[in-house]
Structures are given as C-alpha cells and as structure tokens.
C-alpha positions as CSV (number, residue, x, y, z in Angstrom):
1,M,0.2,-0.3,0.0
2,S,2.2,2.8,-1.0
3,A,0.7,6.7,-0.6
4,S,-1.8,6.1,-3.2
5,N,-2.9,2.7,-2.0
6,S,-3.5,3.5,1.5
7,D,-6.3,3.9,3.8
8,S,-5.5,5.7,7.0
9,T,-9.3,4.7,8.2
10,E,-8.7,1.2,7.3
11,I,-5.2,1.0,8.7
12,S,-6.4,3.0,12.3
13,K,-9.4,-0.1,12.6
14,F,-6.5,-2.7,13.0
15,T,-4.1,-0.5,14.9
16,L,-7.1,-0.2,17.6
17,M,-6.9,-4.1,17.7
18,A,-3.0,-4.0,18.7
19,E,-3.4,-4.6,22.2
20,Q,-5.7,-7.9,21.8
21,W,-3.8,-9.1,18.8
22,W,-2.8,-12.4,20.8
23,D,-6.0,-13.1,23.0
24,T,-7.5,-15.9,21.4
25,E,-11.0,-15.1,23.1
26,G,-10.6,-11.4,22.1
27,I,-11.6,-9.3,19.1
28,C,-9.6,-11.1,17.1
29,K,-10.3,-14.4,18.0
30,P,-11.6,-15.2,14.3
31,L,-8.4,-14.8,13.1
32,H,-7.1,-17.2,15.6
33,I,-9.8,-20.0,14.5
34,I,-9.2,-19.5,10.7
35,N,-5.5,-19.5,10.8
36,P,-4.8,-23.4,11.0
37,L,-6.8,-23.3,7.6
38,R,-4.8,-20.5,5.9
39,L,-1.9,-22.8,6.7
40,E,-3.3,-25.9,6.1
41,F,-4.1,-24.3,2.3
42,M,-0.9,-23.3,1.9
43,M,1.1,-26.3,2.8
44,A,-1.1,-28.1,0.7
45,Q,0.0,-26.4,-2.3
46,Q,3.7,-25.7,-1.4
47,A,6.1,-26.8,0.6
48,L,7.1,-24.2,3.0
49,L,10.5,-25.6,5.0
50,D,13.1,-23.3,4.0
51,Q,11.4,-21.2,2.0
52,K,11.6,-17.7,1.9
53,V,8.1,-16.2,2.5
54,I,6.9,-12.5,2.9
55,D,3.6,-12.2,4.9
56,I,1.7,-9.3,3.6
57,G,-0.4,-7.0,5.6
58,C,1.0,-9.3,8.6
59,G,-1.0,-7.2,11.6
60,G,0.5,-8.7,15.0
61,G,2.0,-11.7,13.1
62,I,-0.6,-14.8,13.7
63,L,-0.1,-16.6,10.4
64,T,3.8,-15.1,10.2
65,E,4.4,-16.9,13.3
66,A,2.9,-20.3,12.0
67,V,4.6,-19.9,8.9
68,A,8.0,-19.7,11.0
69,K,7.0,-22.7,13.1
70,V,6.8,-24.7,10.3
71,G,10.6,-24.1,9.2
72,A,10.4,-21.1,6.9
73,Q,12.2,-18.1,6.3
74,V,9.9,-15.6,7.4
75,T,9.4,-11.4,6.6
76,G,6.1,-9.7,8.0
77,I,5.1,-6.3,6.6
78,D,2.3,-3.8,7.8
79,K,1.6,-0.4,7.7
80,S,0.4,-0.4,11.4
81,D,3.8,0.9,14.0
82,A,1.6,-0.7,16.8
83,L,1.0,-3.9,15.4
84,I,4.4,-4.4,13.6
85,E,5.6,-3.8,17.6
86,V,3.3,-6.0,18.7
87,A,4.5,-8.8,16.0
88,Q,8.2,-8.1,17.0
89,K,7.4,-8.2,20.6
90,H,5.3,-12.0,20.2
91,A,8.1,-13.1,18.2
92,A,10.9,-12.2,20.7
93,E,9.0,-13.7,23.6
94,N,8.5,-17.3,21.6
95,Q,12.0,-17.2,20.5
96,L,10.8,-16.8,17.0
97,S,13.1,-15.6,14.0
98,I,11.2,-13.7,12.0
99,K,12.1,-10.2,10.1
100,Y,9.4,-7.4,10.2
101,Y,9.1,-4.4,8.8
102,L,6.9,-1.2,8.8
103,T,6.3,-0.6,4.8
104,D,3.8,-1.4,2.4
105,A,3.7,-4.3,-0.3
106,E,4.3,-1.6,-3.4
107,S,7.3,0.1,-1.6
108,Y,9.1,-3.1,-0.6
109,A,8.7,-4.9,-3.9
110,K,10.8,-2.0,-5.7
111,K,14.0,-2.9,-3.8
112,H,13.3,-6.6,-3.2
113,S,11.7,-7.8,-6.5
114,Q,11.7,-11.5,-7.6
115,S,13.1,-12.4,-3.6
116,F,10.5,-14.7,-2.2
117,D,9.1,-17.9,-2.9
118,V,6.1,-17.5,-1.4
119,V,3.9,-14.5,-0.8
120,C,1.2,-14.4,1.6
121,C,-1.7,-11.6,1.6
122,M,-4.5,-12.7,3.5
123,E,-7.7,-10.2,4.1
124,L,-6.1,-7.3,3.0
125,L,-7.2,-6.8,-0.8
126,E,-10.7,-5.9,0.8
127,H,-9.2,-3.1,2.7
128,V,-6.9,-1.3,0.3
129,P,-8.5,1.4,-2.5
130,D,-6.4,-0.5,-5.3
131,P,-6.6,-4.1,-5.1
132,S,-5.0,-4.5,-8.5
133,S,-1.9,-2.5,-7.3
134,L,-1.4,-4.8,-4.2
135,I,-1.8,-7.8,-6.7
136,Q,0.8,-6.9,-8.8
137,A,2.9,-6.0,-6.1
138,C,2.6,-9.4,-4.8
139,S,3.5,-10.8,-8.3
140,D,6.6,-8.4,-8.0
141,L,7.9,-9.8,-4.5
142,A,7.4,-13.4,-5.9
143,K,10.6,-15.2,-7.7
144,P,9.1,-17.0,-11.4
145,G,7.4,-20.1,-10.1
146,A,6.6,-19.1,-6.7
147,S,3.3,-19.6,-4.8
148,I,1.1,-16.7,-4.4
149,F,-1.9,-16.7,-1.7
150,F,-4.7,-14.6,-1.2
151,S,-7.8,-15.1,1.4
152,T,-10.8,-12.4,0.9
153,I,-14.2,-11.7,1.0
154,N,-16.7,-12.9,-2.0
155,R,-19.4,-10.1,-3.1
156,N,-22.8,-11.3,-3.1
157,P,-25.9,-10.9,-1.0
158,R,-24.9,-14.3,0.8
159,A,-21.4,-12.4,1.7
160,Y,-23.4,-9.2,2.9
161,L,-25.7,-11.0,5.3
162,L,-22.6,-13.4,6.8
163,A,-19.8,-11.2,7.1
164,I,-21.3,-7.8,7.5
165,L,-24.7,-8.4,9.3
166,G,-24.2,-11.6,10.8
167,A,-20.6,-11.2,11.9
168,E,-20.5,-7.6,12.9
169,Y,-24.0,-6.7,14.1
170,F,-25.9,-9.8,15.4
171,L,-23.1,-11.6,16.8
172,K,-20.2,-9.1,17.1
173,L,-17.7,-11.5,16.1
174,L,-15.8,-8.3,14.7
175,P,-16.0,-4.7,15.5
176,R,-19.3,-2.8,13.3
177,G,-17.5,-1.2,10.1
178,T,-14.5,-3.6,9.8
179,H,-15.4,-4.5,6.5
180,D,-17.2,-2.6,3.7
181,Y,-19.5,-4.5,1.3
182,K,-18.3,-2.7,-2.1
183,K,-14.7,-3.7,-1.6
184,F,-15.4,-7.6,-1.7
185,I,-14.1,-9.3,-4.4
186,R,-15.4,-11.9,-6.4
187,P,-13.3,-15.0,-7.4
188,S,-13.7,-14.2,-11.0
189,E,-12.2,-10.8,-10.5
190,L,-9.6,-11.9,-8.3
191,A,-8.9,-14.5,-11.2
192,A,-8.8,-11.8,-14.0
193,T,-6.4,-9.2,-11.9
194,G,-4.1,-12.1,-11.1
195,R,-3.8,-13.0,-14.9
196,Q,-3.3,-9.3,-15.8
197,A,-0.3,-9.7,-12.8
198,N,1.4,-12.5,-14.6
199,L,-0.3,-15.0,-12.1
200,M,-1.7,-18.4,-12.9
201,L,-4.9,-19.5,-10.9
202,Q,-4.2,-23.3,-9.1
203,K,-7.0,-23.4,-6.5
204,F,-10.1,-21.2,-4.9
205,Q,-11.1,-23.1,-1.7
206,G,-13.8,-21.8,1.0
207,I,-13.6,-21.2,4.5
208,Y,-16.9,-22.3,6.2
209,Y,-17.1,-21.3,10.2
210,N,-20.3,-21.8,12.3
211,P,-19.5,-19.6,15.3
212,L,-22.6,-21.2,16.9
213,I,-21.3,-24.6,17.1
214,Q,-17.9,-24.0,16.8
215,Y,-16.8,-25.8,13.7
216,Y,-14.5,-24.3,10.8
217,A,-13.4,-26.1,8.0
218,L,-12.1,-25.7,4.1
219,G,-14.7,-26.4,1.9
220,K,-15.9,-25.7,-1.6
221,D,-18.1,-23.2,-0.9
222,I,-16.6,-20.1,-1.6
223,R,-19.3,-18.2,-1.5
224,V,-18.1,-16.0,1.4
225,N,-15.0,-16.4,2.8
226,Y,-12.4,-17.8,0.6
227,L,-8.9,-18.5,-0.7
228,A,-6.9,-18.3,-3.8
229,A,-3.7,-20.1,-4.5
230,F,-1.7,-18.8,-7.7
231,K,1.7,-19.7,-9.3
232,K,3.9,-16.8,-11.0
233,R,4.6,-17.4,-14.7
234,S,8.3,-18.2,-15.3
C-alpha cells in the first residue's frame, strides 16, 4: 500500500486491535480460529520448509508465526506501527526469528523484486483502495514459479448477510465497520486481476465457519470467505 494505495481509516481500525491481537478469546478470535485453515491450505499447495516467505499485511503476526514454526524463513510487513511492535514483541517472546518491517507491498517490492518463494496476502485486498496494485506488488515480490496466496471475501448477498450483518451486527464477532461490502471481491475478479499480474490460478477454496457450534473447515463453497492459490509464470 503505497501513498496512493493506503487508507488511513482502514489502518486505524486494525491499529485499535493491537493490544488484543494475541488474545484468542478477544476481538481477534476469528483470525485465530481460521489461521490453521489458512496454513493448511498453503501447505497443501506448497512445501514451506526453508522457503523464503513474505506475509503482506501481517498485522500482529498470527499467520507469520505459524509459517515460521513450520520451518520457513519469514518476513512480515504492515502499515501499522503498533501492530509491527506487537508482532516483534510476540516473536521475541517465543524465540522466533522473523523479520518485521513497517512498510507496504508496493514500496517493498521496488527493493526486493523476485525475492520470495511464497507470498501471502490474507484479509487485505478488501481493505485497500486499489486491490490490483497490491496484487501486482505480490507478483513483483515473487520469484518466477513462486506460490502466491490470497484470502478475501466474495461479493454477493450471502456474503453481505453473513460477513457483515451476521459477523459484525448480530454475533458481534468483529467490530462494526470492519468491512465495506463494496470492497468485497468476486473470485472471477481476483482471477482476472491475477492473470494481468502474470499469475496463474491454481485453486480456490472456501472457508466455512459456524460460530454457534464452533465449527470451521475448508470446503468447496466459495460464496463468502475464500482462499486462492496462484503461481507466478516463469
């Protein structure tokens, strides 16, 4: 998120969550719940041991640490200084060697082009003004043949009902205003933008979560939350 692709309001939303980021029963509980699914999806597509991985929009480091624990060499970047501080502190407490930087994907890509075997960009596309710019930056950071992973939210009435009305208003799993329906991204749009960024779609997979019975799983239904795996063309 360069100066032209940053939203200070969006950054502030997540900065306010910094102190509770690692509270598994707090405001970030949904992230902790789906994190094993994100890692499972990634590892099904790409071996992570000894791979150079960058986690874009890493927040306080939930996915970043999980990837480091399976043996990857991980870098995390984010635009929130408070979240980077939380991530650095938590990694140090757990004796994890992770490099964290306060920066954005576009800026970092200018200095680290084609540097990573794996690029992760989870729950970020729907929070930036220009998702296509971010997707291109992910491609620029990736080596030829590298894996690129995204997760985001589909744009349709069901997603509005569950991801906004359900999660934010009725169940209060997330603070109101966390998501903007207009910024949700259809899988077809993500696939098309990926092609423009020299990426080949490998797989879409949905995330199913029933908070009433605490059940969560990967599945075929991509109508709401979904993950995407791409490969960068050689």
